[in-house]
C-alpha atoms as one frame of an Amber mdcrd trajectory, in Angstrom:
protein
   0.000   0.000   0.000   1.378   3.388  -0.928   0.918   6.615   0.911  -1.805
   8.798  -0.546   0.338  11.899  -0.248   3.428  10.449  -1.915   2.275  11.610
  -5.334   0.567  14.784  -4.148   2.940  17.633  -5.098   1.142  19.977  -2.701
   1.937  17.749   0.283   5.302  17.969   1.950   6.369  16.124   5.044   7.584
  18.379   7.829  11.341  18.857   7.662  13.419  17.067  10.272  14.367  19.066
  13.336  17.406  21.242  12.716  20.338  20.213  14.872  20.373  23.457  16.916
  17.076  25.338  16.971  16.029  28.266  19.171  12.294  28.916  19.597  11.605
  32.401  20.917   8.734  34.835  21.460   8.727  36.703  18.156   7.066  39.842
  19.514   9.207  40.235  22.652  11.821  42.997  22.626  14.169  41.068  24.934
  13.852  37.953  22.794  14.532  39.962  19.634  17.667  41.475  21.184  18.758
  37.997  22.271  18.283  36.585  18.768  20.226  39.521  17.280  23.040  38.842
  19.762  23.089  35.133  18.890  23.182  35.908  15.171  26.250  38.103  15.766
  28.232  35.742  17.979  27.372  32.427  16.284  30.334  32.559  13.919  29.884
  28.918  12.880  26.291  29.734  11.860  24.916  26.530  13.392  21.957  28.051
  15.234  18.568  28.217  13.550  15.634  30.275  14.824  11.855  30.166  14.734
   9.217  32.206  16.556   6.976  30.395  19.019   4.044  31.952  17.134   4.968
  30.275  13.835   4.026  27.149  11.954   7.365  25.459  12.646   6.799  25.793
  16.396   3.285  24.353  16.001   4.649  21.353  14.100   7.371  20.870  16.701
   4.812  20.912  19.521   3.083  17.981  17.804   6.381  16.061  17.744   7.565
  17.227  21.176   4.624  17.537  23.597   6.969  18.831  26.296   7.160  22.166
  24.446   4.686  24.431  26.252   2.110  26.447  24.344   2.813  29.615  26.341
   5.071  32.250  24.868   7.117  32.955  27.981   9.331  29.893  27.665  12.409
  29.893  25.482  12.946  26.490  23.916  16.197  25.121  22.567  16.216  21.881
  20.617  19.592  20.228  20.288  19.883  16.975  18.365  16.178  16.285  18.909
  16.260  16.903  22.686  14.139  19.720  24.085  15.567  22.100  26.694  13.413
  24.717  28.410  13.933  27.968  30.307  17.297  28.315  32.054  18.558  24.955
  30.776  17.905  26.108  27.227  20.411  28.928  27.742  22.966  26.653  29.398
  22.831  24.163  26.503  22.752  26.888  23.862  25.887  28.534  25.313  27.841
  25.398  24.426  27.500  26.328  20.738  28.911  29.829  21.200  32.538  30.922
  21.043  34.438  31.997  24.132  33.881  34.003  26.271  30.153  33.293  25.815
  30.670  29.531  25.988  31.667  29.975  29.623  27.973  30.619  30.385  27.411
  26.892  29.888  28.948  26.427  33.334  25.754  27.909  34.766  24.467  24.323
  34.922  25.916  24.244  38.443  23.147  26.634  39.557  20.276  24.440  40.771
  17.533  24.334  38.143  14.728  25.478  40.502  16.710  28.601  41.404  17.750
  29.327  37.818  14.192  28.796  36.575  12.838  31.082  39.303  15.051  33.904
  37.998  14.075  32.985  34.445  10.341  33.176  35.257  10.770  36.557  36.953
  12.500  38.013  33.877   9.896  36.374  31.606   7.087  37.992  33.591   8.673
  41.468  33.315  10.136  41.276  29.806   7.375  43.180  27.981   7.405  45.992
  30.531  11.195  46.276  30.499  11.975  45.628  26.829   8.736  46.275  24.983
   6.510  44.245  22.713   6.155  44.411  18.932   2.848  44.144  17.078   4.252
  41.437  14.793   7.298  39.203  14.557  10.311  40.929  13.037  11.117  39.996
   9.461  14.711  38.739   9.123  17.041  40.537   6.744  17.883  38.793   3.453
  21.249  37.720   4.952  19.532  36.210   8.003  16.596  34.578   6.203  18.307
  31.191   5.691  18.684  30.823   9.472  14.977  31.353  10.233  12.137  28.893
   9.889   8.523  30.047   9.508
């Protein structure tokens, strides 16, 4: 028996998870600044990005039910494993050059404490850094590193 969509040119299977993918709140000023920073320091260009509001994030939630639906949780997927909140930053730092890679040593901070600080910043981020009406459109140079 063949798949009914195999010959349907309009159907495409979802792409496999990129090796290093950051899911972020696309309308958050702090998140936007963070993504801009990561684009600058990721000299190897291994990090990919997608807004939590987008279709890629929706498809990933279907594959990874541990990804929350709320927009106040940064998600980092590395080799198919999902990392949330403070642990997302710790794992993500491992892909950055020094001195930023040193932030990966923050794993020694107990997760409940690190996540408490994370949640406090997440709660205040719109007030402190602003909120956009829509997700920012990547520049032509950045476009290849963003998923819808």
